[in-house]
PASETI-484716 format. One record per atom (N, C-alpha, C): residue in three letters; x, y, z. Coordinates in steps of 0.001 Angstrom, whole numbers, plus 500000, padded with zeros to 6 digits. Atoms other than C-alpha are relative to their C-alpha. Example, Ala and Ser with C-alpha at 12.3 -4.5 7.8 and 13.67 -1.06 7.14 Angstrom:
% residues 2
Ala500890498810500000Ala512300495500507800Ala500900501200500000Ser499180498810499940Ser513670498940507140Ser499230501090500730
***
This chain:
% residues 100
Met500340500455501326Met546720549052153350Met501279499644499251Arg498832500492500735Arg549180547064151276Arg499797500245498512His500067499713501430His549929548147147718His500785498923499253Val499346501025500803Val550719545403145225Val500269500584498627Ala499639499489501321Ala552605546478142145Ala499574498995498943Thr500381500873501107Thr551206545102138947Thr500711500474498750Glu499367499674501265Glu552882544943135614Glu498913500304498984Pro501010499716501018Pro551026546472132690Pro499820498776499095Thr500244501119500902Thr549391543877130507Thr500120500487498575Glu499806499657501398Glu550219543843126859Glu498869499375499195Thr501045500526500858Thr547358543492124429Thr500484500024498564Thr499591500111501387Thr547887542379120890Thr498813500314499117Ser501095499638500877Ser545741544083118320Ser500034499189498708Asp499898500806501205Asp547044542013115406Asp501270499163500057Val498832500855500179Val549422539168114692Val500190499886498500Thr499734500089501434Thr551014539419111280Thr500919498825499729Cys499168501116500439Cys552619536567109392Cys501411500529499754Asp498619499560500163Asp556404536885109562Asp500552499691498615Ala499540500314501348Ala556719535432106041Ala499397500949498969Cys500658499183501035Cys554129537350103982Cys499539501360500504Cys500350498722499366Cys553469540234106422Cys498504500323499964Gln501444499797499995Gln549672539761106164Gln499444499703501383Ser500678500257498732Ser547278539750109104Ser499590498536500085Thr500461501370499781Thr546430536368110617Thr498581499985500546Ser501347499882499463Ser543033537626111763Ser498980499443499012Val501096500536500795Val539998535710110498Val498721500589500572Glu501210499299499552Glu536791537730110706Glu499085499088500814Gly500894500739499124Gly534712536500113607Gly500644498863500778Tyr499336501141499360Tyr537290533912114735Tyr501333500350500649Gly498739499597499378Gly540283535897115952Gly501197499671499128His498750500272500718His543859535158115008His500167498504499779Gln499762501392500371Gln544615531906113210Gln501411499935499427Phe498620500054500469Phe548338531229112934Phe500717498810500623Gly499119501030499468Gly551021528629113456Gly501280500665500476Val498765499453499450Val554275529133115336Val501129498993499792Leu498763500774500102Leu557722527826114459Leu500940500598501018Gln499135499431498958Gln559984528181117464Gln501130499052500356Ala498840500767499560Ala563340527055118782Ala500723500764501097Cys499162499453498944Cys565471527621121844Cys501229499107500067Trp498797500820500119Trp569015526394121274Trp500826500104501266Gly499274500051498742Gly571019525303124271Gly501456499628499845Tyr498579500306499911Tyr574505524341125347Tyr500384498863499056Gly499505501001500936Gly576464522390122753Gly499521500221498579Ser500528499694501321Ser574458523723119846Ser500862501084499346Lys499304498929500722Lys576029525886117149Lys499334501351500245His500760498768499779His573356528444118032His499655500175501477Asp500199499946498549Asp573707528223121819Asp499549501388500441Gly500509498744499467Gly571643530908123555Gly499061500748499081Glu500892499318500931Glu569589531841120500Glu498578499440500125Arg501414500375499984Arg565773531811120547Arg499343500549498745Tyr500727499596501197Tyr563510531978117524Tyr498511499768500200Glu501440500191500024Glu559775532445117140Glu499458500694498762Ile500524499487501263Ile558091532875113765Ile498511499684499936His501439500176500145His554348533411113329His499689499862498509Leu500328500259501393Leu552901532011110091Leu498493499929499804Cys501417500122500342Cys549479532516108530Cys499775498579499476Glu500326501362500431Glu547676529377107385Glu500676499642498676Ser499396500276501313Ser548909529650103769Ser501501499786500105Cys498542500115499867Cys552558530217104700Cys500391498784500829Phe499719501178499180Phe552440527494107370Phe499973498744499139Phe500112501221500798Phe551262524871104891Phe500980499979498830Arg498919499979500993Arg553757526025102244Arg501309499535500635Ala498785500425499293Ala556559525608104811Ala499937498507500312Leu500164501418499703Leu555160522207105839Leu500213499154498751Ala499806500718501258Ala555061521095102183Ala501485499925499646Met498561499998500275Met558707522105101786Met500726499001500909Leu499382500946499067Leu559675520119104893Leu499647498560499649Arg500392501344500442Arg557704517100103643Arg500844499553498817Arg499150500334501152Arg559619517232100347Arg501419499679500447Glu498648500235499487Glu562894517460102250Glu500089498613500641Arg500028501328499374Arg561943514393104295Arg499925498905498939Met500122500986501076Met560917512522101133Met501354499774499320Val498684500114500650Val564287513264099502Val500991499275500907Asn499051500613499060Asn566190512230102634Asn499706498544500303Thr500353501390499668Thr564322508927102980Thr499650499174498770Met500471500689501200Met563647507963099356Met500717498674499719Phe499289501249500254Phe566282505199099319Phe500060499100501230Asp500052500840498806Asp565491503773102765Asp499330498672499666Asp500592501320500208Asp564589500095102974Asp498508499987500313Glu501411499910499621Glu561295500929104687Glu499438501322499475Pro500570498749500533Pro559169503439102741Pro499266500782501076Asp500702499110499076Asp557721506432104587Asp498527500001499618Thr501421500108500328Thr554007505626104644Thr499162501110500633Asn500734498937499320Asn553029508591106828Asn500324501376499449Gln499575498737500600Gln554179511304104423Gln498928501084500105Asp501068498998499976Asp550775513040104316Asp499679500481501407Glu500291499619498617Glu550547513145108112Glu501230500549500717Phe498772499451499428Phe554047514557108670Phe499682501247500813Gly500216498859499123Gly553816516901111645Gly498611500072500610Leu501373499963499487Leu550104516246112238Leu499932499293501346Val500099500552498650Val549449515694115946Val498590499512500286Arg501387500327499669Arg545666515603116065Arg499083500537498904Lys501034499536500934Lys542634515893113752Lys498721500271500777Asp501310499694499430Asp539185517265114541Asp500079500576501405Asp499825499355498702Asp540471519252117526Asp499548501452499856Phe500537498682500323Phe538188522213116835Phe500134501012501128Trp499944499079498856Trp538471523680120311Trp501386500023500630Ala498605500018499528Ala542241523108120739Ala500089499520501442Glu500016500579498652Glu541732520904123762Glu501149499024500162Gly498900500878499637Gly544931519435125126Gly500812499595498872
***
């Protein structure tokens, strides 16, 4: 008989927002959160550093609004106006089941 070692599985009972420290759990729907992450490589000022921040829906959209404002300020004098300001960062709509 061959014995295969298995690693213990880690279960997550709650995911809290790293900004406001509130639970991201939505009753009946599980955890609803966004993730801001980075892995900086060779040549970067932060070479070898990894970041992962979990954000509840409110904090995610506050951060997104701040980034949209930053983009607006950085492009306000460009010859071509930014017409996609409201869709900044949006990849897909109506993806209720997070398919692909």
